[in-house]
C-alpha positions in Angstrom: -8.5 4.3 21.6 -11.4 2.0 21.0 -11.7 -1.5 22.1 -10.3 -4.2 19.8 -12.7 -6.0 17.5 -12.4 -9.7 16.8 -12.2 -10.9 13.2 -11.6 -14.3 11.6 -8.8 -14.2 9.0 -7.8 -17.2 7.0 -4.1 -17.3 6.0 -2.2 -19.6 3.7 -0.7 -22.3 5.9 2.9 -21.2 5.1 2.1 -17.6 5.8 0.5 -18.5 9.1 3.6 -20.5 10.0 5.9 -17.6 9.1 3.7 -15.3 11.2 3.8 -17.6 14.2 7.6 -18.0 14.0 8.1 -14.2 13.6 5.8 -13.6 16.5 7.7 -16.0 18.7 11.1 -14.6 17.6 10.0 -11.0 18.3 8.0 -11.6 21.4 4.9 -10.1 19.7 1.5 -11.5 19.0 0.3 -12.4 15.5 -2.5 -10.0 16.1 -0.2 -7.1 16.8 1.9 -7.9 13.7 -1.2 -8.1 11.5 -2.6 -4.8 12.9 0.8 -3.1 12.3 0.9 -4.4 8.7 -2.6 -3.3 8.0 -1.9 0.2 9.4 1.1 0.5 7.1 -0.9 -0.5 4.1 -3.8 1.9 5.0 -1.2 4.7 5.6 0.3 4.1 2.1 -3.3 4.2 0.7 -3.9 7.5 2.5 -0.7 8.9 1.0 -1.7 7.8 -2.5 -5.2 9.4 -2.1 -3.6 12.6 -1.0 -1.3 12.6 -4.0 -4.2 11.9 -6.3 -6.1 14.8 -4.7 -3.1 17.1 -5.3 -2.7 16.1 -8.9 -6.4 16.4 -9.6 -5.8 20.1 -10.3 -3.0 19.5 -12.8 -3.6 19.9 -16.5 -4.3 16.7 -18.3 -1.8 15.8 -21.1 -2.8 13.6 -24.0 -0.5 10.6 -24.5 -0.3 11.1 -28.3 0.7 14.7 -27.8 3.6 13.7 -25.5 4.8 11.0 -27.9 4.7 13.5 -30.8 6.6 16.1 -28.8 9.3 13.5 -27.8 9.7 12.5 -31.5 9.8 16.2 -32.6 12.6 16.9 -30.1 14.6 13.8 -31.1 14.1 12.0 -27.8 12.6 8.9 -29.4 
């Protein structure tokens, strides 16, 4: 694992207070909590990108065609 890098992040005062309180309550550092949160968000982004890549091969369907089909079949 690479060495940690330092960054300056500005939080809303209430968010910062909540982070400090949670850090104290869970015996973790604010830095560890922020790192974990960012990893979760990046992981979700990676999943989304993978889904987009998988769906890229799907046939595109025109919205108007779908609406007409729904109407024709009595769904709307």
